[in-house]
C-alpha positions as CSV (number, residue, x, y, z in Angstrom):
1,M,95.9,67.7,107.6
2,R,96.1,71.4,108.5
3,L,97.1,73.9,105.8
4,R,99.9,75.3,108.0
5,T,101.6,71.9,107.8
6,L,102.4,72.7,104.2
7,F,104.8,75.5,105.3
8,R,106.4,73.9,108.4
9,I,107.8,70.5,107.6
10,S,111.6,70.6,107.5
11,D,111.7,67.6,105.0
12,V,109.9,70.0,102.5
13,R,112.8,72.3,102.6
14,L,115.4,69.7,101.7
15,L,113.2,68.2,98.9
16,L,112.4,71.7,97.6
17,T,116.1,72.5,97.4
18,V,116.9,69.4,95.4
19,L,114.0,70.0,93.1
20,I,114.9,73.7,92.5
21,L,118.4,72.8,91.7
22,I,117.2,70.3,89.1
23,I,114.8,72.9,87.6
24,F,117.6,75.5,87.3
25,Y,119.9,72.9,85.7
26,V,117.1,72.0,83.1
27,Y,116.4,75.8,82.7
28,D,120.1,76.5,81.9
29,K,120.4,73.5,79.5
30,L,117.3,74.4,77.6
31,N,118.1,78.2,77.7
32,V,114.4,79.0,78.6
33,Q,113.7,82.7,78.4
34,N,110.1,82.7,79.8
35,L,110.5,84.1,83.4
36,P,106.7,83.8,84.3
37,L,106.8,80.2,83.3
38,L,109.9,79.6,85.5
39,I,108.1,81.3,88.5
40,A,105.0,79.2,87.9
41,I,107.2,76.0,87.9
42,L,108.9,77.0,91.1
43,I,105.5,77.5,92.9
44,A,104.2,74.3,91.5
45,T,107.3,72.5,92.7
46,Y,107.0,73.9,96.3
47,L,103.4,72.7,96.5
48,L,104.2,69.3,95.0
49,S,107.1,68.7,97.5
50,S,104.8,69.8,100.4
51,F,102.1,67.3,99.4
52,I,104.7,64.5,98.8
53,V,105.9,64.9,102.4
54,I,102.3,65.1,103.8
55,Y,101.2,61.9,102.1
56,A,104.5,60.3,103.1
57,R,103.5,61.0,106.7
58,R,100.1,59.5,106.1
59,F,101.7,56.4,104.5
60,R,103.6,55.9,107.8
61,K,100.3,54.6,109.2
62,F,100.3,51.7,106.7
63,Y,103.7,50.4,107.5
64,K,104.1,51.4,111.2
65,G,101.5,49.4,113.1
66,T,102.6,50.5,116.6
67,A,102.2,53.9,118.3
68,I,103.0,55.8,121.5
69,A,100.8,58.6,122.8
70,F,102.1,61.2,125.2
71,D,100.3,63.5,127.5
72,M,101.6,67.1,127.6
73,G,101.7,68.6,131.1
74,G,103.6,66.3,133.5
75,V,105.1,64.2,130.8
76,L,106.6,66.5,128.2
77,T,106.5,69.7,130.2
78,K,106.6,70.7,133.8
79,G,105.2,73.7,135.7
80,E,101.7,74.9,136.5
81,Y,99.9,76.5,133.5
82,F,99.0,80.1,133.9
83,T,101.0,80.4,137.1
84,E,104.6,79.3,136.3
85,Q,107.0,79.3,133.4
86,I,106.5,76.0,131.5
87,E,109.6,74.1,130.7
88,E,110.3,70.9,128.7
89,I,111.2,67.8,130.7
90,P,114.8,67.1,129.8
91,G,115.4,64.3,127.4
92,M,111.8,63.7,126.4
93,K,112.0,65.3,123.0
94,D,115.2,63.2,122.1
95,L,113.4,60.1,123.3
96,M,110.4,60.8,121.1
97,K,112.6,61.4,118.1
98,E,114.3,58.0,118.7
99,L,110.9,56.3,119.1
100,K,109.6,57.9,115.9
101,K,112.0,55.9,113.9
102,H,109.9,52.8,114.5
103,H,106.6,53.9,115.8
104,L,103.9,56.5,115.2
105,I,104.0,59.3,117.8
106,A,101.0,61.2,119.1
107,I,100.1,63.7,121.7
108,C,96.8,63.3,123.7
109,S,96.2,66.2,126.1
110,N,93.6,67.9,128.1
111,N,94.9,71.2,126.9
112,N,93.3,74.0,124.8
113,W,94.3,74.1,121.1
114,E,95.9,77.6,121.2
115,A,98.1,76.8,124.2
116,Y,99.3,73.6,122.6
117,L,100.1,75.4,119.3
118,A,102.2,78.0,121.3
119,H,104.2,75.2,122.9
120,E,104.4,73.3,119.7
121,K,106.1,76.2,118.0
122,K,108.3,76.9,120.9
123,Y,109.6,73.4,121.3
124,G,109.5,72.2,117.7
125,W,107.0,69.4,118.3
126,D,105.4,69.9,114.9
127,E,108.0,67.7,113.3
128,I,107.6,64.9,115.8
129,F,103.8,64.2,116.3
130,D,102.0,62.2,113.6
131,V,98.7,62.8,115.4
132,E,97.6,65.6,117.7
133,V,94.4,64.9,119.9
134,L,93.6,67.9,122.2
135,S,90.5,68.2,124.3
136,G,90.2,71.8,123.3
137,K,89.9,70.7,119.7
138,Y,87.4,67.9,120.2
139,G,85.5,69.1,123.3
140,I,86.3,65.9,125.2
141,Q,88.6,65.4,128.2
142,K,90.4,62.4,129.5
143,P,89.5,60.1,131.1
144,D,86.4,60.1,128.8
145,Q,86.8,57.0,126.6
146,R,85.7,58.9,123.5
147,I,89.0,60.8,123.3
148,Y,91.0,57.6,123.4
149,K,88.9,56.1,120.6
150,I,89.5,59.2,118.6
151,L,93.2,58.9,119.2
152,L,93.2,55.2,118.1
153,K,91.2,56.1,115.0
154,E,93.5,58.9,114.0
155,L,96.6,56.7,114.5
156,G,95.0,53.8,112.7
157,V,96.4,51.2,115.1
158,K,94.8,48.5,117.3
159,P,94.6,49.3,121.1
160,Q,97.1,46.5,121.9
161,N,99.6,48.2,119.6
162,C,99.5,51.6,121.3
163,V,101.3,52.6,124.5
164,F,99.7,55.5,126.4
165,V,101.8,57.7,128.7
166,D,100.2,60.0,131.2
167,D,101.0,61.4,134.7
168,R,97.4,60.8,136.0
169,E,96.4,57.3,137.1
170,E,92.8,57.7,136.1
171,N,93.8,58.5,132.5
172,V,96.2,55.6,132.3
173,N,93.5,53.2,133.8
174,T,91.1,54.2,131.0
175,A,93.6,53.4,128.4
176,I,94.3,50.0,129.9
177,K,90.6,49.2,130.0
178,L,90.4,49.9,126.3
179,G,93.2,47.4,125.6
180,M,96.2,49.8,125.4
181,K,99.4,49.5,127.2
182,G,99.4,52.2,130.0
183,V,102.4,53.9,131.6
184,L,101.9,56.1,134.7
185,F,104.8,58.6,134.0
186,T,107.1,59.1,136.9
187,S,110.5,59.6,135.1
188,R,112.1,59.3,131.8
189,A,114.2,56.4,133.0
190,D,111.2,54.5,134.2
191,L,109.4,55.0,130.9
192,I,112.4,53.8,129.0
193,Q,112.5,50.6,131.1
194,K,108.9,49.9,130.4
195,L,109.2,50.5,126.7
196,R,112.2,48.2,126.5
197,K,110.1,45.5,128.3
198,W,107.5,45.8,125.6
199,N,110.2,45.9,122.8
200,Y,109.3,49.4,121.9
201,L,112.9,50.5,122.3
C-alpha cells in the first residue's frame, strides 16, 4: 500500500473526526493541561485511523471473492492520449461505485504510472480501486499473460471469479484463456447486460 494512501481516503476523514471529538470530550472531562500530550494524541489518532481504513480495505479481499477489472482508455475514458483532451465516459464511475458494494474493483491498463496518477486525482478514482495494475509500474503490457496473473494475485481471487473489461479484443481473449470472464467493451449498457447475466449486478 502506497504511503500517499494514508492521506487520501475519505473514510479516514470521517473516522478521524469522530475520534477527535471523543478525545476532546475526554480531554475536557479530565481537565488535562498538557498541550504537547494532546498534540501527540491527535497525531497518533490520525495515523491509527488511517491504518484502520487501509487494513479494512485489505480485509475486503477475504470476504469479497469476486472482482471486476477495468481497462482505462476506451473503457473509463475517451480520447487519444497526447493529442486530445481526455474525458470520462459518462456513467462509468457511478457503475464502478455500485459494483464496489459487492465486488473488488481494479484497473489494469497499458498506461504509464504518472499519467494514471494524474487522471486518478482528476476523476477521484483513488477511492474506487482496490487494486491498480499499470504496465508502466510492472514493465509488462497486455496481452502478455504475466500482467493478468499479477492482477489476479493482487486481487486474491480465482480467475473464474474475475470479470475483465477491455476495449481491445486481443486483451479480452487473453483474459478468457486464463479462465476469466471477458467483456469486449462497446458501451455501458452492453456491459451492464453482461454483468447482470453473470449475476454481478
